[in-house]
PQR file with spaces between the fields and no chain letter, atoms N, CA, C, O and H, PARSE charges and radii, in Angstrom:
ATOM       1  N    UNK     1      16.376    6.565    4.541 -0.4000 1.5000
ATOM       2  CA   UNK     1      16.120    5.196    4.975 -0.0000 2.0000
ATOM       3  C    UNK     1      14.714    5.061    5.566  0.5500 1.7000
ATOM       4  O    UNK     1      14.041    4.045    5.395 -0.5500 1.4000
ATOM       5  N    UNK     2      14.302    6.100    6.252 -0.4000 1.5000
ATOM       6  CA   UNK     2      12.968    6.068    6.861 -0.0000 2.0000
ATOM       7  C    UNK     2      11.871    6.002    5.795  0.5500 1.7000
ATOM       8  O    UNK     2      10.856    5.332    5.981 -0.5500 1.4000
ATOM       9  H    UNK     2      14.849    6.925    6.391  0.4000 1.0000
ATOM      10  N    UNK     3      12.086    6.706    4.673 -0.4000 1.5000
ATOM      11  CA   UNK     3      11.090    6.693    3.596 -0.0000 2.0000
ATOM      12  C    UNK     3      10.968    5.308    2.977  0.5500 1.7000
ATOM      13  O    UNK     3       9.866    4.862    2.655 -0.5500 1.4000
ATOM      14  H    UNK     3      12.911    7.251    4.522  0.4000 1.0000
ATOM      15  N    UNK     4      12.098    4.627    2.809 -0.4000 1.5000
ATOM      16  CA   UNK     4      12.080    3.278    2.246 -0.0000 2.0000
ATOM      17  C    UNK     4      11.316    2.336    3.171  0.5500 1.7000
ATOM      18  O    UNK     4      10.544    1.498    2.706 -0.5500 1.4000
ATOM      19  H    UNK     4      12.993    4.990    3.070  0.4000 1.0000
ATOM      20  N    UNK     5      11.526    2.470    4.452 -0.4000 1.5000
ATOM      21  CA   UNK     5      10.826    1.630    5.421 -0.0000 2.0000
ATOM      22  C    UNK     5       9.318    1.866    5.367  0.5500 1.7000
ATOM      23  O    UNK     5       8.534    0.919    5.435 -0.5500 1.4000
ATOM      24  H    UNK     5      12.154    3.151    4.830  0.4000 1.0000
ATOM      25  N    UNK     6       8.917    3.127    5.246 -0.4000 1.5000
ATOM      26  CA   UNK     6       7.486    3.442    5.167 -0.0000 2.0000
ATOM      27  C    UNK     6       6.874    2.872    3.895  0.5500 1.7000
ATOM      28  O    UNK     6       5.738    2.399    3.921 -0.5500 1.4000
ATOM      29  H    UNK     6       9.553    3.896    5.191  0.4000 1.0000
ATOM      30  N    UNK     7       7.602    2.907    2.782 -0.4000 1.5000
ATOM      31  CA   UNK     7       7.104    2.337    1.528 -0.0000 2.0000
ATOM      32  C    UNK     7       6.965    0.819    1.653  0.5500 1.7000
ATOM      33  O    UNK     7       5.980    0.246    1.186 -0.5500 1.4000
ATOM      34  H    UNK     7       8.525    3.291    2.760  0.4000 1.0000
ATOM      35  N    UNK     8       7.942    0.170    2.277 -0.4000 1.5000
ATOM      36  CA   UNK     8       7.867   -1.287    2.469 -0.0000 2.0000
ATOM      37  C    UNK     8       6.698   -1.654    3.374  0.5500 1.7000
ATOM      38  O    UNK     8       5.991   -2.626    3.109 -0.5500 1.4000
ATOM      39  H    UNK     8       8.742    0.635    2.656  0.4000 1.0000
ATOM      40  N    UNK     9       6.492   -0.900    4.418 -0.4000 1.5000
ATOM      41  CA   UNK     9       5.357   -1.158    5.313 -0.0000 2.0000
ATOM      42  C    UNK     9       4.042   -0.942    4.571  0.5500 1.7000
ATOM      43  O    UNK     9       3.097   -1.709    4.753 -0.5500 1.4000
ATOM      44  H    UNK     9       7.067   -0.111    4.634  0.4000 1.0000
ATOM      45  N    UNK    10       3.972    0.091    3.740 -0.4000 1.5000
ATOM      46  CA   UNK    10       2.766    0.331    2.938 -0.0000 2.0000
ATOM      47  C    UNK    10       2.490   -0.818    1.989  0.5500 1.7000
ATOM      48  O    UNK    10       1.343   -1.231    1.819 -0.5500 1.4000
ATOM      49  H    UNK    10       4.739    0.715    3.592  0.4000 1.0000
ATOM      50  N    UNK    11       3.551   -1.338    1.365 -0.4000 1.5000
ATOM      51  CA   UNK    11       3.379   -2.480    0.466 -0.0000 2.0000
ATOM      52  C    UNK    11       2.898   -3.706    1.237  0.5500 1.7000
ATOM      53  O    UNK    11       2.045   -4.453    0.759 -0.5500 1.4000
ATOM      54  H    UNK    11       4.483   -1.003    1.503  0.4000 1.0000
ATOM      55  N    UNK    12       3.443   -3.906    2.414 -0.4000 1.5000
ATOM      56  CA   UNK    12       3.018   -5.037    3.251 -0.0000 2.0000
ATOM      57  C    UNK    12       1.545   -4.912    3.631  0.5500 1.7000
ATOM      58  O    UNK    12       0.801   -5.889    3.550 -0.5500 1.4000
ATOM      59  H    UNK    12       4.137   -3.299    2.803  0.4000 1.0000
ATOM      60  N    UNK    13       1.122   -3.724    4.041 -0.4000 1.5000
ATOM      61  CA   UNK    13      -0.281   -3.527    4.376 -0.0000 2.0000
ATOM      62  C    UNK    13      -1.181   -3.689    3.154  0.5500 1.7000
ATOM      63  O    UNK    13      -2.298   -4.191    3.269 -0.5500 1.4000
ATOM      64  H    UNK    13       1.727   -2.930    4.106  0.4000 1.0000
ATOM      65  N    UNK    14      -0.704   -3.268    1.994 -0.4000 1.5000
ATOM      66  CA   UNK    14      -1.475   -3.468    0.764 -0.0000 2.0000
ATOM      67  C    UNK    14      -1.679   -4.939    0.468  0.5500 1.7000
ATOM      68  O    UNK    14      -2.778   -5.361    0.109 -0.5500 1.4000
ATOM      69  H    UNK    14       0.204   -2.860    1.901  0.4000 1.0000
ATOM      70  N    UNK    15      -0.616   -5.723    0.620 -0.4000 1.5000
ATOM      71  CA   UNK    15      -0.745   -7.157    0.392 -0.0000 2.0000
ATOM      72  C    UNK    15      -1.657   -7.808    1.424  0.5500 1.7000
ATOM      73  O    UNK    15      -2.485   -8.649    1.075 -0.5500 1.4000
ATOM      74  H    UNK    15       0.277   -5.380    0.912  0.4000 1.0000
ATOM      75  N    UNK    16      -1.513   -7.428    2.686 -0.4000 1.5000
ATOM      76  CA   UNK    16      -2.368   -8.000    3.728 -0.0000 2.0000
ATOM      77  C    UNK    16      -3.825   -7.623    3.520  0.5500 1.7000
ATOM      78  O    UNK    16      -4.728   -8.405    3.819 -0.5500 1.4000
ATOM      79  H    UNK    16      -0.840   -6.745    2.969  0.4000 1.0000
ATOM      80  N    UNK    17      -4.051   -6.413    3.002 -0.4000 1.5000
ATOM      81  CA   UNK    17      -5.422   -6.022    2.691 -0.0000 2.0000
ATOM      82  C    UNK    17      -5.993   -6.936    1.612  0.5500 1.7000
ATOM      83  O    UNK    17      -7.141   -7.369    1.709 -0.5500 1.4000
ATOM      84  H    UNK    17      -3.318   -5.778    2.760  0.4000 1.0000
ATOM      85  N    UNK    18      -5.204   -7.227    0.593 -0.4000 1.5000
ATOM      86  CA   UNK    18      -5.657   -8.153   -0.452 -0.0000 2.0000
ATOM      87  C    UNK    18      -5.950   -9.527    0.139  0.5500 1.7000
ATOM      88  O    UNK    18      -6.969  -10.140   -0.179 -0.5500 1.4000
ATOM      89  H    UNK    18      -4.272   -6.874    0.515  0.4000 1.0000
ATOM      90  N    UNK    19      -5.069  -10.000    0.985 -0.4000 1.5000
ATOM      91  CA   UNK    19      -5.195  -11.361    1.515 -0.0000 2.0000
ATOM      92  C    UNK    19      -6.433  -11.529    2.391  0.5500 1.7000
ATOM      93  O    UNK    19      -7.096  -12.564    2.323 -0.5500 1.4000
ATOM      94  H    UNK    19      -4.241   -9.502    1.244  0.4000 1.0000
ATOM      95  N    UNK    20      -6.753  -10.532    3.209 -0.4000 1.5000
ATOM      96  CA   UNK    20      -7.849  -10.690    4.160 -0.0000 2.0000
ATOM      97  C    UNK    20      -9.149  -10.006    3.751  0.5500 1.7000
ATOM      98  O    UNK    20     -10.220  -10.433    4.183 -0.5500 1.4000
ATOM      99  H    UNK    20      -6.215   -9.692    3.264  0.4000 1.0000
ATOM     100  N    UNK    21      -9.087   -8.949    2.923 -0.4000 1.5000
ATOM     101  CA   UNK    21     -10.305   -8.208    2.593 -0.0000 2.0000
ATOM     102  C    UNK    21     -10.539   -8.044    1.100  0.5500 1.7000
ATOM     103  O    UNK    21     -11.578   -7.514    0.706 -0.5500 1.4000
ATOM     104  H    UNK    21      -8.217   -8.603    2.572  0.4000 1.0000
ATOM     105  N    UNK    22      -9.622   -8.476    0.265 -0.4000 1.5000
ATOM     106  CA   UNK    22      -9.738   -8.266   -1.177 -0.0000 2.0000
ATOM     107  C    UNK    22     -10.917   -9.002   -1.781  0.5500 1.7000
ATOM     108  O    UNK    22     -11.384  -10.003   -1.237 -0.5500 1.4000
ATOM     109  H    UNK    22      -8.778   -8.906    0.585  0.4000 1.0000
ATOM     110  N    UNK    23     -11.385   -8.508   -2.891 -0.4000 1.5000
ATOM     111  CA   UNK    23     -12.500   -9.166   -3.569 -0.0000 2.0000
ATOM     112  C    UNK    23     -11.983   -9.954   -4.772  0.5500 1.7000
ATOM     113  O    UNK    23     -10.855   -9.745   -5.219 -0.5500 1.4000
ATOM     114  H    UNK    23     -11.005   -7.695   -3.333  0.4000 1.0000
ATOM     115  N    UNK    24     -12.799  -10.843   -5.284 -0.4000 1.5000
ATOM     116  CA   UNK    24     -12.380  -11.750   -6.344 -0.0000 2.0000
ATOM     117  C    UNK    24     -12.468  -11.091   -7.719  0.5500 1.7000
ATOM     118  O    UNK    24     -11.551  -11.241   -8.528 -0.5500 1.4000
ATOM     119  H    UNK    24     -13.715  -11.012   -4.921  0.4000 1.0000
ATOM     120  N    UNK    25     -13.528  -10.382   -7.994 -0.4000 1.5000
ATOM     121  CA   UNK    25     -13.651   -9.735   -9.297 -0.0000 2.0000
ATOM     122  C    UNK    25     -14.386   -8.413   -9.149  0.5500 1.7000
ATOM     123  O    UNK    25     -15.192   -8.232   -8.236 -0.5500 1.4000
ATOM     124  H    UNK    25     -14.273  -10.260   -7.337  0.4000 1.0000
ATOM     125  N    UNK    26     -14.100   -7.506  -10.050 -0.4000 1.5000
ATOM     126  CA   UNK    26     -14.782   -6.221  -10.047 -0.0000 2.0000
ATOM     127  C    UNK    26     -14.102   -5.130   -9.262  0.5500 1.7000
ATOM     128  O    UNK    26     -14.575   -3.993   -9.264 -0.5500 1.4000
ATOM     129  H    UNK    26     -13.446   -7.653  -10.792  0.4000 1.0000
ATOM     130  N    UNK    27     -13.015   -5.431   -8.591 -0.4000 1.5000
ATOM     131  CA   UNK    27     -12.296   -4.424   -7.820 -0.0000 2.0000
ATOM     132  C    UNK    27     -10.955   -4.153   -8.482  0.5500 1.7000
ATOM     133  O    UNK    27     -10.146   -5.068   -8.637 -0.5500 1.4000
ATOM     134  H    UNK    27     -12.631   -6.354   -8.589  0.4000 1.0000
ATOM     135  N    UNK    28     -10.715   -2.934   -8.865 -0.4000 1.5000
ATOM     136  CA   UNK    28      -9.481   -2.606   -9.576 -0.0000 2.0000
ATOM     137  C    UNK    28      -8.263   -2.679   -8.658  0.5500 1.7000
ATOM     138  O    UNK    28      -7.196   -3.123   -9.082 -0.5500 1.4000
ATOM     139  H    UNK    28     -11.373   -2.191   -8.738  0.4000 1.0000
ATOM     140  N    UNK    29      -8.409   -2.254   -7.421 -0.4000 1.5000
ATOM     141  CA   UNK    29      -7.254   -2.193   -6.524 -0.0000 2.0000
ATOM     142  C    UNK    29      -6.958   -3.546   -5.894  0.5500 1.7000
ATOM     143  O    UNK    29      -5.802   -3.968   -5.851 -0.5500 1.4000
ATOM     144  H    UNK    29      -9.276   -1.893   -7.076  0.4000 1.0000
ATOM     145  N    UNK    30      -7.963   -4.213   -5.416 -0.4000 1.5000
ATOM     146  CA   UNK    30      -7.728   -5.435   -4.644 -0.0000 2.0000
ATOM     147  C    UNK    30      -8.007   -6.707   -5.429  0.5500 1.7000
ATOM     148  O    UNK    30      -8.178   -7.771   -4.834 -0.5500 1.4000
ATOM     149  H    UNK    30      -8.902   -3.869   -5.451  0.4000 1.0000
ATOM     150  N    UNK    31      -8.055   -6.620   -6.744 -0.4000 1.5000
ATOM     151  CA   UNK    31      -8.341   -7.797   -7.557 -0.0000 2.0000
ATOM     152  C    UNK    31      -7.160   -8.761   -7.589  0.5500 1.7000
ATOM     153  O    UNK    31      -7.358   -9.975   -7.620 -0.5500 1.4000
ATOM     154  H    UNK    31      -7.916   -5.756   -7.227  0.4000 1.0000
ATOM     155  N    UNK    32      -5.939   -8.241   -7.582 -0.4000 1.5000
ATOM     156  CA   UNK    32      -4.742   -9.078   -7.591 -0.0000 2.0000
ATOM     157  C    UNK    32      -3.807   -8.625   -6.471  0.5500 1.7000
ATOM     158  O    UNK    32      -3.857   -7.467   -6.055 -0.5500 1.4000
ATOM     159  H    UNK    32      -5.777   -7.254   -7.557  0.4000 1.0000
ATOM     160  N    UNK    33      -2.961   -9.519   -5.982 -0.4000 1.5000
ATOM     161  CA   UNK    33      -2.030   -9.114   -4.929 -0.0000 2.0000
ATOM     162  C    UNK    33      -1.025   -8.074   -5.417  0.5500 1.7000
ATOM     163  O    UNK    33      -0.588   -7.228   -4.637 -0.5500 1.4000
ATOM     164  H    UNK    33      -2.921  -10.460   -6.319  0.4000 1.0000
ATOM     165  N    UNK    34      -0.657   -8.124   -6.683 -0.4000 1.5000
ATOM     166  CA   UNK    34       0.292   -7.141   -7.215 -0.0000 2.0000
ATOM     167  C    UNK    34      -0.299   -5.737   -7.186  0.5500 1.7000
ATOM     168  O    UNK    34       0.370   -4.787   -6.781 -0.5500 1.4000
ATOM     169  H    UNK    34      -1.012   -8.811   -7.317  0.4000 1.0000
ATOM     170  N    UNK    35      -1.553   -5.606   -7.615 -0.4000 1.5000
ATOM     171  CA   UNK    35      -2.203   -4.289   -7.598 -0.0000 2.0000
ATOM     172  C    UNK    35      -2.292   -3.718   -6.195  0.5500 1.7000
ATOM     173  O    UNK    35      -1.936   -2.560   -5.978 -0.5500 1.4000
ATOM     174  H    UNK    35      -2.096   -6.378   -7.943  0.4000 1.0000
ATOM     175  N    UNK    36      -2.753   -4.500   -5.250 -0.4000 1.5000
ATOM     176  CA   UNK    36      -2.921   -3.978   -3.898 -0.0000 2.0000
ATOM     177  C    UNK    36      -1.576   -3.679   -3.246  0.5500 1.7000
ATOM     178  O    UNK    36      -1.474   -2.744   -2.452 -0.5500 1.4000
ATOM     179  H    UNK    36      -3.041   -5.441   -5.426  0.4000 1.0000
ATOM     180  N    UNK    37      -0.536   -4.462   -3.568 -0.4000 1.5000
ATOM     181  CA   UNK    37       0.793   -4.197   -3.018 -0.0000 2.0000
ATOM     182  C    UNK    37       1.359   -2.905   -3.582  0.5500 1.7000
ATOM     183  O    UNK    37       1.961   -2.117   -2.852 -0.5500 1.4000
ATOM     184  H    UNK    37      -0.620   -5.222   -4.213  0.4000 1.0000
ATOM     185  N    UNK    38       1.169   -2.681   -4.877 -0.4000 1.5000
ATOM     186  CA   UNK    38       1.656   -1.444   -5.490 -0.0000 2.0000
ATOM     187  C    UNK    38       0.911   -0.240   -4.938  0.5500 1.7000
ATOM     188  O    UNK    38       1.527    0.779   -4.623 -0.5500 1.4000
ATOM     189  H    UNK    38       0.679   -3.321   -5.470  0.4000 1.0000
ATOM     190  N    UNK    39      -0.395   -0.344   -4.818 -0.4000 1.5000
ATOM     191  CA   UNK    39      -1.159    0.765   -4.249 -0.0000 2.0000
ATOM     192  C    UNK    39      -0.742    1.049   -2.809  0.5500 1.7000
ATOM     193  O    UNK    39      -0.658    2.210   -2.410 -0.5500 1.4000
ATOM     194  H    UNK    39      -0.896   -1.171   -5.074  0.4000 1.0000
ATOM     195  N    UNK    40      -0.483    0.013   -2.034 -0.4000 1.5000
ATOM     196  CA   UNK    40      -0.013    0.213   -0.664 -0.0000 2.0000
ATOM     197  C    UNK    40       1.344    0.884   -0.630  0.5500 1.7000
ATOM     198  O    UNK    40       1.579    1.763    0.199 -0.5500 1.4000
ATOM     199  H    UNK    40      -0.552   -0.930   -2.359  0.4000 1.0000
ATOM     200  N    UNK    41       2.246    0.481   -1.522 -0.4000 1.5000
ATOM     201  CA   UNK    41       3.573    1.092   -1.584 -0.0000 2.0000
ATOM     202  C    UNK    41       3.486    2.562   -1.992  0.5500 1.7000
ATOM     203  O    UNK    41       4.186    3.408   -1.435 -0.5500 1.4000
ATOM     204  H    UNK    41       2.055   -0.233   -2.196  0.4000 1.0000
ATOM     205  N    UNK    42       2.629    2.862   -2.960 -0.4000 1.5000
ATOM     206  CA   UNK    42       2.462    4.256   -3.388 -0.0000 2.0000
ATOM     207  C    UNK    42       1.866    5.090   -2.260  0.5500 1.7000
ATOM     208  O    UNK    42       2.274    6.231   -2.046 -0.5500 1.4000
ATOM     209  H    UNK    42       2.060    2.175   -3.413  0.4000 1.0000
ATOM     210  N    UNK    43       0.911    4.529   -1.547 -0.4000 1.5000
ATOM     211  CA   UNK    43       0.323    5.238   -0.409 -0.0000 2.0000
ATOM     212  C    UNK    43       1.380    5.491    0.667  0.5500 1.7000
ATOM     213  O    UNK    43       1.422    6.567    1.262 -0.5500 1.4000
ATOM     214  H    UNK    43       0.579    3.602   -1.721  0.4000 1.0000
ATOM     215  N    UNK    44       2.227    4.501    0.910 -0.4000 1.5000
ATOM     216  CA   UNK    44       3.322    4.688    1.862 -0.0000 2.0000
ATOM     217  C    UNK    44       4.294    5.754    1.394  0.5500 1.7000
ATOM     218  O    UNK    44       4.795    6.537    2.201 -0.5500 1.4000
ATOM     219  H    UNK    44       2.193    3.626    0.427  0.4000 1.0000
ATOM     220  N    UNK    45       4.567    5.791    0.081 -0.4000 1.5000
ATOM     221  CA   UNK    45       5.452    6.820   -0.468 -0.0000 2.0000
ATOM     222  C    UNK    45       4.859    8.206   -0.274  0.5500 1.7000
ATOM     223  O    UNK    45       5.562    9.140    0.113 -0.5500 1.4000
ATOM     224  H    UNK    45       4.160    5.155   -0.575  0.4000 1.0000
ATOM     225  N    UNK    46       3.579    8.340   -0.540 -0.4000 1.5000
ATOM     226  CA   UNK    46       2.920    9.642   -0.355 -0.0000 2.0000
ATOM     227  C    UNK    46       2.993   10.061    1.102  0.5500 1.7000
ATOM     228  O    UNK    46       3.257   11.225    1.401 -0.5500 1.4000
ATOM     229  H    UNK    46       3.008    7.582   -0.854  0.4000 1.0000
ATOM     230  N    UNK    47       2.764    9.130    2.006 -0.4000 1.5000
ATOM     231  CA   UNK    47       2.844    9.467    3.425 -0.0000 2.0000
ATOM     232  C    UNK    47       4.264    9.834    3.844  0.5500 1.7000
ATOM     233  O    UNK    47       4.453   10.711    4.687 -0.5500 1.4000
ATOM     234  H    UNK    47       2.549    8.184    1.763  0.4000 1.0000
ATOM     235  N    UNK    48       5.257    9.175    3.265 -0.4000 1.5000
ATOM     236  CA   UNK    48       6.632    9.470    3.646 -0.0000 2.0000
ATOM     237  C    UNK    48       7.108   10.798    3.092  0.5500 1.7000
ATOM     238  O    UNK    48       8.004   11.414    3.669 -0.5500 1.4000
ATOM     239  H    UNK    48       5.103    8.463    2.580  0.4000 1.0000
ATOM     240  N    UNK    49       6.535   11.256    1.990 -0.4000 1.5000
ATOM     241  CA   UNK    49       6.932   12.523    1.411 -0.0000 2.0000
ATOM     242  C    UNK    49       6.282   13.719    2.110  0.5500 1.7000
ATOM     243  O    UNK    49       6.762   14.848    2.013 -0.5500 1.4000
ATOM     244  H    UNK    49       5.808   10.756    1.521  0.4000 1.0000
ATOM     245  N    UNK    50       5.199   13.454    2.802 -0.4000 1.5000
ATOM     246  CA   UNK    50       4.492   14.544    3.488 -0.0000 2.0000
ATOM     247  C    UNK    50       5.230   14.872    4.778  0.5500 1.7000
ATOM     248  O    UNK    50       5.355   14.027    5.664 -0.5500 1.4000
ATOM     249  H    UNK    50       4.809   12.537    2.880  0.4000 1.0000
ATOM     250  N    UNK    51       5.704   16.074    4.872 -0.4000 1.5000
ATOM     251  CA   UNK    51       6.447   16.513    6.045 -0.0000 2.0000
ATOM     252  C    UNK    51       5.506   17.332    6.925  0.5500 1.7000
ATOM     253  O    UNK    51       5.209   18.491    6.634 -0.5500 1.4000
ATOM     254  H    UNK    51       5.602   16.760    4.152  0.4000 1.0000
ATOM     255  N    UNK    52       5.051   16.715    7.993 -0.4000 1.5000
ATOM     256  CA   UNK    52       4.081   17.372    8.875 -0.0000 2.0000
ATOM     257  C    UNK    52       4.832   18.041   10.021  0.5500 1.7000
ATOM     258  O    UNK    52       5.462   17.377   10.845 -0.5500 1.4000
ATOM     259  H    UNK    52       5.293   15.773    8.230  0.4000 1.0000
ATOM     260  N    UNK    53       4.753   19.360   10.055 -0.4000 1.5000
ATOM     261  CA   UNK    53       5.353   20.134   11.144 -0.0000 2.0000
ATOM     262  C    UNK    53       4.285   21.061   11.688  0.5500 1.7000
ATOM     263  O    UNK    53       3.799   21.947   10.985 -0.5500 1.4000
ATOM     264  H    UNK    53       4.242   19.900    9.386  0.4000 1.0000
ATOM     265  N    UNK    54       3.929   20.857   12.922 -0.4000 1.5000
ATOM     266  CA   UNK    54       2.880   21.674   13.515 -0.0000 2.0000
ATOM     267  C    UNK    54       3.444   22.477   14.653  0.5500 1.7000
ATOM     268  O    UNK    54       2.717   23.238   15.292 -0.5500 1.4000
ATOM     269  H    UNK    54       4.324   20.137   13.493  0.4000 1.0000
């Protein structure tokens, strides 16, 4: 459940990045809200899979 929450938060941050900092043309990641949301979700997934034990 924690991993799903992290992915949803990543997607939310991806969308917010598009909304406030995204560019109009020439940017592959932030060109559309769908792209930035997917990239944010994937980034959240990568972070949730990393098990940091120090």
